[in-house]
C-alpha positions as CSV (number, residue, x, y, z in Angstrom):
1,M,-14.0,-18.9,-3.5
2,S,-10.4,-18.6,-4.6
3,L,-8.1,-15.7,-5.1
4,D,-6.1,-15.7,-8.4
5,L,-3.2,-13.3,-8.7
6,T,-1.8,-12.9,-12.2
7,F,1.4,-10.9,-12.4
8,I,1.9,-8.7,-15.4
9,G,5.3,-7.8,-14.1
10,T,7.4,-8.4,-10.9
11,G,10.4,-6.1,-11.3
12,N,11.4,-2.9,-9.6
13,A,11.9,0.5,-11.2
14,F,15.2,-0.6,-12.9
15,A,13.7,-3.8,-14.5
16,A,16.9,-5.7,-13.6
17,G,17.4,-9.0,-15.5
18,G,14.7,-8.0,-18.0
19,L,11.8,-8.3,-15.5
20,C,8.8,-6.3,-16.4
21,W,7.7,-3.6,-13.9
22,N,5.5,-4.7,-11.1
23,G,1.7,-5.1,-11.4
24,F,-0.9,-7.8,-10.9
25,L,-4.5,-8.7,-11.6
26,A,-6.8,-10.0,-9.0
27,N,-9.3,-12.6,-10.3
28,Q,-8.7,-11.3,-13.8
29,R,-10.8,-8.2,-13.3
30,Y,-9.0,-5.8,-11.0
31,L,-5.6,-4.4,-12.0
32,F,-3.2,-3.3,-9.3
33,E,-0.8,-0.7,-10.7
34,A,-0.4,0.5,-14.3
35,P,3.2,-0.1,-15.2
36,P,4.5,1.0,-18.6
37,Q,4.0,-2.4,-20.2
38,A,0.5,-2.9,-18.7
39,L,-1.4,-3.0,-22.0
40,M,1.0,-5.4,-23.7
41,A,1.1,-7.6,-20.6
42,L,-2.7,-7.9,-20.4
43,H,-2.6,-9.2,-24.0
44,R,0.3,-11.5,-23.0
45,V,-1.7,-13.2,-20.2
46,D,-4.8,-13.4,-22.4
47,V,-6.9,-10.9,-20.5
48,D,-9.1,-8.5,-22.5
49,P,-8.2,-5.0,-21.4
50,N,-11.8,-4.0,-21.8
51,A,-12.8,-6.5,-19.1
52,V,-10.7,-4.8,-16.4
53,E,-13.2,-3.2,-14.1
54,A,-10.8,-1.1,-12.0
55,V,-7.2,0.0,-11.7
56,V,-5.9,0.4,-8.2
57,L,-2.8,2.6,-7.9
58,S,-0.5,2.8,-4.9
59,H,1.5,5.9,-5.9
60,H,2.6,8.0,-8.9
61,H,6.1,6.8,-9.6
62,G,6.5,6.1,-13.3
63,D,7.0,2.3,-13.0
64,H,3.5,2.2,-11.3
65,F,1.6,4.8,-13.3
66,L,2.9,5.4,-16.8
67,G,0.9,2.6,-18.4
68,M,-2.3,4.5,-17.8
69,S,-2.2,6.4,-21.1
70,S,-2.0,3.3,-23.1
71,L,-4.8,1.7,-21.2
72,L,-7.0,4.7,-21.7
73,L,-6.1,4.8,-25.4
74,H,-7.2,1.2,-25.8
75,W,-10.4,1.7,-23.9
76,K,-11.3,4.8,-26.0
77,H,-10.7,3.3,-29.4
78,M,-11.0,-0.5,-29.0
79,G,-14.7,-0.9,-28.2
80,R,-15.0,-0.5,-24.4
81,E,-18.7,-0.1,-23.6
82,T,-18.6,-0.1,-19.7
83,P,-17.2,2.5,-17.3
84,V,-13.9,1.9,-15.6
85,T,-13.0,3.0,-12.1
86,I,-9.5,4.3,-11.3
87,V,-8.6,4.3,-7.6
88,G,-5.5,6.0,-6.3
89,P,-4.0,8.7,-4.2
90,P,-4.9,12.4,-4.5
91,E,-3.9,14.0,-7.8
92,T,-4.4,10.7,-9.8
93,A,-7.0,12.2,-12.1
94,R,-5.1,15.4,-12.8
95,L,-1.8,13.6,-13.5
96,A,-3.5,10.9,-15.7
97,R,-5.3,13.6,-17.7
98,E,-2.3,15.8,-18.0
99,I,0.1,13.0,-19.2
100,G,-2.6,11.3,-21.3
101,E,-3.7,14.5,-23.1
102,T,0.0,15.4,-23.8
103,V,1.0,12.1,-25.3
104,Y,-2.3,11.4,-27.0
105,P,-4.1,14.7,-27.8
106,G,-7.8,14.2,-27.7
107,L,-7.6,11.2,-25.4
108,F,-10.3,12.5,-23.1
109,E,-12.7,13.7,-25.8
110,S,-15.9,11.7,-25.9
111,E,-15.1,9.6,-22.8
112,F,-16.6,6.1,-22.5
113,G,-16.9,6.6,-18.8
114,I,-14.3,7.0,-16.1
115,E,-14.9,7.2,-12.3
116,W,-12.0,8.6,-10.4
117,R,-11.8,7.6,-6.8
118,E,-9.0,9.4,-5.0
119,L,-8.3,8.1,-1.5
120,V,-6.4,9.1,1.6
121,A,-5.6,6.8,4.6
122,G,-8.7,5.3,6.1
123,D,-10.9,5.8,2.9
124,S,-12.4,2.8,1.2
125,A,-13.7,2.1,-2.3
126,T,-15.9,-0.7,-3.6
127,V,-15.9,-1.6,-7.3
128,G,-17.9,-4.7,-8.2
129,D,-16.8,-7.5,-5.9
130,L,-13.7,-5.7,-4.8
131,T,-13.4,-3.5,-1.7
132,V,-10.1,-1.7,-0.9
133,E,-9.2,0.3,2.2
134,A,-6.3,2.7,1.8
135,V,-3.4,2.7,4.3
136,A,-0.6,5.3,4.3
137,V,2.9,3.8,3.8
138,E,6.3,5.4,3.9
139,H,8.0,5.7,0.5
140,D,8.5,9.1,-1.2
141,D,7.1,12.1,0.7
142,R,7.5,14.3,-2.4
143,L,4.5,12.5,-4.0
144,S,0.9,13.4,-3.1
145,L,0.6,10.2,-1.0
146,N,1.9,6.6,-0.9
147,L,-0.7,3.9,-0.3
148,G,-1.0,0.2,0.6
149,Y,-4.3,-1.5,0.6
150,H,-6.4,-3.9,2.7
151,A,-8.6,-5.7,0.2
152,R,-11.5,-8.1,0.1
153,L,-12.6,-9.9,-3.1
154,D,-15.1,-12.7,-3.5
155,G,-14.9,-13.5,0.2
156,E,-11.0,-13.6,0.2
157,Q,-8.9,-11.1,2.3
158,F,-5.6,-9.9,0.9
159,A,-3.4,-6.9,1.2
160,Y,-0.8,-5.1,-0.9
161,T,2.0,-3.0,0.5
162,G,2.7,-0.8,-2.6
163,D,6.3,0.6,-2.4
164,T,7.4,1.3,1.1
165,R,10.1,0.9,3.7
166,L,9.3,-1.4,6.6
167,C,6.9,0.5,8.9
168,D,4.0,0.0,11.2
169,S,1.5,0.1,8.3
170,V,3.2,-2.8,6.6
171,L,3.0,-4.9,9.7
172,D,-0.7,-3.9,10.1
173,L,-1.3,-5.0,6.5
174,A,0.4,-8.3,7.2
175,R,-1.6,-9.0,10.4
176,G,-4.9,-8.5,8.6
177,A,-4.3,-10.6,5.4
178,D,-4.8,-14.1,4.3
179,V,-2.5,-13.3,1.4
180,L,0.0,-10.4,1.5
181,I,1.6,-9.1,-1.7
182,S,4.7,-7.3,-0.6
183,E,7.4,-5.3,-2.4
184,C,10.9,-6.6,-1.9
185,A,13.1,-4.3,-3.9
186,S,16.4,-6.2,-3.5
187,R,18.0,-9.1,-1.8
188,N,20.1,-7.1,0.7
189,I,20.7,-3.6,-0.5
190,P,19.7,-1.1,2.3
191,I,17.5,1.4,0.3
192,P,15.9,3.8,2.8
193,V,12.5,3.8,1.0
194,H,12.2,0.1,0.2
195,M,12.3,-3.3,1.9
196,N,14.8,-6.0,1.2
197,L,14.8,-9.8,1.6
198,V,17.4,-10.1,4.3
199,D,16.7,-7.3,6.6
200,D,12.9,-6.7,6.3
201,I,11.0,-9.6,4.9
202,P,11.6,-11.9,7.9
203,E,9.9,-9.3,10.1
204,V,7.0,-9.0,7.6
205,H,6.7,-12.8,7.6
206,A,6.6,-13.0,11.4
207,A,3.6,-10.6,11.5
208,L,1.5,-12.9,9.3
209,S,-0.9,-15.5,10.8
210,E,0.3,-19.1,10.7
211,S,-1.8,-19.9,7.7
212,A,-1.3,-16.7,5.7
213,K,0.7,-16.6,2.5
214,L,3.3,-14.0,1.4
215,V,4.0,-13.1,-2.2
216,L,7.0,-11.1,-3.0
217,T,7.1,-8.7,-6.0
218,H,8.9,-5.5,-7.1
219,V,12.0,-7.7,-7.0
220,T,15.4,-8.3,-8.5
221,P,16.3,-11.6,-10.1
222,D,18.4,-12.6,-7.0
223,V,15.5,-12.5,-4.7
224,E,14.9,-16.2,-3.7
225,T,13.7,-17.5,-0.4
226,D,13.0,-20.7,1.6
227,L,10.7,-18.9,4.1
228,S,7.6,-21.0,4.7
229,R,4.4,-20.1,2.8
230,T,6.3,-17.5,0.8
231,F,6.4,-17.2,-3.0
232,V,8.6,-15.0,-5.2
233,A,6.2,-14.0,-8.1
234,K,7.3,-14.5,-11.7
235,D,6.3,-12.4,-14.7
236,Y,3.1,-13.6,-16.4
237,E,2.5,-16.4,-13.8
238,T,-0.8,-16.9,-12.0
239,Y,-1.0,-18.0,-8.3
240,R,-4.2,-19.4,-6.8
241,F,-5.0,-19.1,-3.1
């Protein structure tokens, strides 16, 4: 089997250079993150939003979460007939309902079917062919929790760091993955809660197996690399592994 990663955005919170905020689809069915442009971008990459089986959220910062209301609106009014699973840290359901009901009153009346799976470190969730195991990462301790994920899909192993500084959890995610999707928030700016290309990514790369691939996202336009087996994701592009 193969793993297809389709990026609906690759930018960080500031969307520098006009990059869309970070998020990606795994094998066209599982959406990691719900950035503000998520619904538009699914249409842009020719994926029916009603075909998305699950949304997997790493944390609740707006550039990762504020697209949920638009997705929920589409699912409610545009013919979705199957339930959807939303996976994320504690407080995901409360926040999604609070924001959604505020911006779209009645959004949660006559639900089509939502399963909320709120995870802490060590918990796992299976949706269809996807299994994710949550790992606590170090990003913003004012949020309920910040998660990365080990994942298995159609026989392929991959991992996603979410937003985080370099920490033991990131290296653990790297060591266990055939493909690692990693944040890389800048080329060389030392931001305490993020990784950058010059100081951190070489250490992440060194933790990978000799055959594993590294995909960088949550980037700025000046993030470019000649590291082996390393790709800088581009908006609306699909990468097959």
